[in-house]
Structures are given as C-alpha cells and as structure tokens.
C-alpha positions, -999 to 999 in steps of 0.1 A, spaced: -368 -543 281 -332 -533 279 -317 -506 257 -282 -517 250 -259 -487 253 -226 -499 267 -199 -524 258 -208 -546 288 -244 -546 279 -235 -554 243 -213 -583 252 -240 -597 275 -266 -594 247 -243 -612 222 -240 -642 245 -278 -645 247 -283 -639 210 -259 -667 201 -276 -694 222 -314 -685 221 -338 -683 192 -351 -648 186 -372 -624 165 -351 -597 150 -367 -566 134 -349 -536 119 -360 -500 120 -344 -479 93 -337 -442 97 -358 -431 68 -390 -451 60 -396 -433 28 -364 -446 12 -353 -480 -1 -334 -499 27 -302 -498 5 -306 -460 4 -312 -456 41 -292 -464 72 -301 -486 102 -317 -467 131 -321 -496 156 -328 -533 160 -356 -547 181 -350 -582 195 -374 -605 213 -360 -638 226 -385 -667 223 -376 -686 254 -370 -659 280 -393 -634 262 -368 -607 271 -367 -576 248 -337 -556 237 -333 -524 217 -300 -520 199 -297 -483 190 -272 -472 163 -285 -438 152 -313 -427 175 -315 -394 194 -329 -410 226 -299 -433 233 -262 -436 236 -257 -453 202 -236 -484 196 -208 -485 171 -222 -496 138 -192 -520 134 -208 -541 162 -234 -552 136 -208 -574 120 -202 -593 153 -238 -606 155 -240 -643 148 -265 -669 161 -264 -706 166 -301 -707 171 -329 -697 146 -335 -661 139 -370 -650 127 -380 -618 111 -409 -603 92 -391 -592 60 -359 -611 54 -349 -591 24 -351 -559 43 -331 -573 73 -303 -586 51 -298 -551 36 -286 -541 71 -269 -573 84 -252 -603 69 -268 -630 90 -271 -667 83 -301 -689 91 -328 -662 91 -364 -674 86 -389 -651 69 -422 -655 88 -441 -635 62 -431 -661 36 -441 -690 59 -475 -675 64 -479 -668 26 -471 -704 17 -496 -717 42 -525 -693 37 -518 -677 3 -521 -644 21 -492 -621 32 -490 -609 68 -502 -573 70 -483 -551 94 -488 -516 78 -513 -507 105 -489 -516 133 -474 -481 135 -485 -460 164 -504 -426 162 -471 -410 170 -456 -425 138 -486 -414 118 -483 -379 131 -446 -376 123 -450 -391 88 -479 -369 80 -466 -335 93 -429 -339 87 -429 -359 55 -404 -335 39 -378 -342 65 -354 -372 64 -346 -398 90 -377 -393 110 -374 -427 127 -343 -414 145 -364 -388 164 -396 -407 169 -393 -419 206 -377 -453 211 -406 -464 233 -429 -458 203 -407 -481 181 -409 -506 209 -447 -504 209 -449 -508 171 -426 -538 171 -444 -555 199 -475 -554 177 -456 -568 147 -441 -596 169 -476 -606 182 -489 -607 147 -462 -628 131 -461 -652 160 -498 -659 156 -496 -660 118 -466 -681 112 -445 -696 140 -464 -729 142 -455 -740 107 -469 -766 84 -450 -798 75 -465 -798 40 -451 -764 31 -417 -768 48 -397 -781 18 -411 -752 -4 -404 -727 24 -368 -737 26 -364 -731 -11 -380 -697 -10 -365 -687 23 -329 -696 15 -327 -693 -23 -354 -670 -36 -354 -643 -9 -317 -642 -5 -311 -639 -43 -338 -612 -47 -321 -593 -19 -288 -594 -37 -304 -582 -69 -321 -553 -50 -288 -543 -33 -270 -540 -67 -295 -513 -79 -299 -500 -115 -279 -472 -130 -298 -444 -147 -288 -411 -162 -302 -395 -130 -282 -417 -106 -287 -451 -90 -322 -464 -83 -333 -495 -63 -362 -518 -69 -381 -539 -44 -394 -574 -52 -427 -585 -38 -431 -623 -40 -465 -622 -21 -488 -619 -51 -520 -637 -61 -502 -657 -88 -468 -661 -70 -451 -641 -97 -430 -614 -80 -438 -578 -87 -410 -553 -88 -416 -517 -80 -404 -489 -57 -408 -452 -55 -437 -451 -80 -418 -470 -107 -429 -504 -119 -396 -520 -130 -413 -551 -143 -435 -531 -168 -415 -502 -181 -432 -486 -211 -415 -497 -243 -429 -468 -264 -426 -436 -244 -389 -436 -238 -391 -446 -201 -364 -472 -206 -338 -449 -222 -326 -435 -189 -314 -469 -178 -277 -473 -187 -248 -495 -178 -229 -486 -146 -197 -493 -165 -203 -465 -191 -190 -472 -226 -173 -503 -213 -206 -520 -204 -240 -527 -219 -275 -537 -208 -289 -570 -220 -326 -578 -219 -338 -614 -218 -374 -626 -220 -385 -661 -215 -412 -669 -241 -445 -678 -224 -429 -687 -191 -462 -694 -172 -476 -715 -201 -445 -736 -204 -443 -742 -166 -479 -754 -166 -474 -775 -197 -446 -793 -179 -468 -800 -149 -498 -813 -170 -475 -831 -194 -484 -811 -225 -459 -807 -253 -459 -774 -272 -445 -775 -307 -411 -759 -313 -411 -721 -317 -431 -694 -301 -458 -706 -277 -478 -674 -280 -478 -677 -318 -490 -713 -315 -518 -702 -293 -527 -673 -316 -534 -698 -344 -556 -718 -321 -575 -687 -310 -577 -672 -345 -562 -639 -333 -528 -620 -336 -498 -626 -313 -504 -597 -289 -541 -605 -284 -532 -642 -278 -509 -633 -249 -537 -614 -232 -562 -642 -238 -539 -669 -224 -533 -651 -191 -570 -643 -189 -579 -680 -192 -551 -691 -169 -563 -669 -140 -600 -666 -149 -629 -683 -167 -622 -706 -196 -650 -706 -222 -663 -740 -234 -653 -731 -269 -617 -727 -259 -617 -760 -239 -631 -778 -270 -607 -763 -295 -575 -758 -276 -558 -791 -264 -536 -772 -239 -566 -757 -220 -586 -789 -224 -559 -808 -204 -554 -779 -181 -591 -778 -172 -593 -815 -166 -563 -817 -142 
C-alpha cells in the first residue's frame, strides 16, 4: 500500500491510473453531511490487475496532503469502478465510471450493503464525537484502508462478474440516470434557511427513486402543514418555483407495456369510477393492487387489472 505524498509519487500514480482498471472510493471529511456540503478527505484506489493499493490524501492529519487541484488531473483510459457513482462524481469529474451497486441491484434486485464495513474505530469516533465536524480527517488512515478493503471485497464478489442480460439496462442507468441524478443533487434547493441538498436512492423495491436527506423526505413534503413554504427560488423575486406532476405515471407506464389504452383525462379519476370510490382513495387502491394482492372482484370488473393479471 502506498500513501501518495509527493509530486514524484503522484506522477507515478497517474501513469498507472491511466492504463489500468481500478476501483476508486472517496472518503469525505464529514460523513454526517451531504457530499456537496462536505470536502474530500482522501481517495482509496485498488488496481484490478496488479492489486496494488494507493491512498491519495487531500485533507488528512496523518499525511502530507496533496494539492486538491491534482484531482482535476485524474483521467483514465481503462474502466473505473466505484460503489456509489453519484457520491464519487460530487468530488471528481471523471468519465467512464461504473457503479457496482447499480450492477448488483439490476442483477439481484438487492442493493449492496456496506454500512457495516466501518471499523470499531469509526464507530467509536462517530458515537463519542458526533458533535464535531470532519471526523474522517482524524480517524487513522490505516482504519480507512481497513474499511475500504472490506468494501472492495464486497463489491467485487457482488457485481464485477456482470450479467449480459442486464448490461443494456445497466448502461442506461449508469451513464444517464445516475449522472443526471448527481447533477440534480449538486444544484441543491434554496430555502429561507439556506441551501439544502437531497439524495436520490434508486435502489428501492419498486425501482422508483426515493429522495431524502437529513431527515427530510423531499419526495413527500406535506402539502397542508406549511412544510413547502420555506422552499424559494434562488433567484429571489426574479425567479419562481414550478411544480409538475405526471398523472398516474406508474399506471400509464404499465398500460403501455401491457398494451392497454386509458381514456383521455385523469387516469385516477377513471379508476375511481371503476372502483366506485373518490379520487384520493382510488390512487391508494391502485398502488395497493399494483404491488400487492388483486382481489378477484377487481380483476373481473376492472379491464386494466384483468389484463395486468394475465400478463
């Protein structure tokens, strides 16, 4: 393992990074903050052919830190793999990065879990010094090395082999979905209390990304208690916020797959008539039936779910 601390070591590392496939993992200074709101502590790199390991320190108390401008110099001709591509791209603008968590999710419908990869030292610092900022910059580098080795072993076992059947879908999610979600996250949302950042999680049971961070569920802000009022335009009086909602998005997507034609107008209102309930109750019932049990009465009286059930 090499801790890169000099210009000569940096130049030597860059040559290897450019020509050999690698796993690249970021360690941010403050784990309690959103990556956009924190700074980069160090990079851990494992090369896949030589198996050599490197630590690139930028803000750690154990090392002679590299100039943060060096980050802009990193480019690779070979594949770069990581656990969380969105997080990595918050710290470095790097092309051709492959998200191994996404690959595993598409093949197994289960996300890779790494939360238990932290060492007892990490747990001690996070538990006893939680009020202090930038704890990762004082947790020993060798402990970060230990934690990242666990992560590497886990993601190599879970995702590196790949599956030809999921490869086209993976390319779409890896290069379009994740990169665009990262750009949305990095822009943040302006509030009367300052800028806040959300974090999209595409690894859900339904495949519909959730969007939360810091105890706030951005995808389900209460419409009645004033929770939305603090969100304002970053351009002040010269700007405005526009809310757009796609009517019955899941139902319309599935209808397209099963070749079912909804009548013009609101899908939920159409379903409400078939159920014999009001609009709001119809929305709940439709999602309940989509992801749960469909009663025989609904199958017999609702042509959409009759076709859906028989596919």
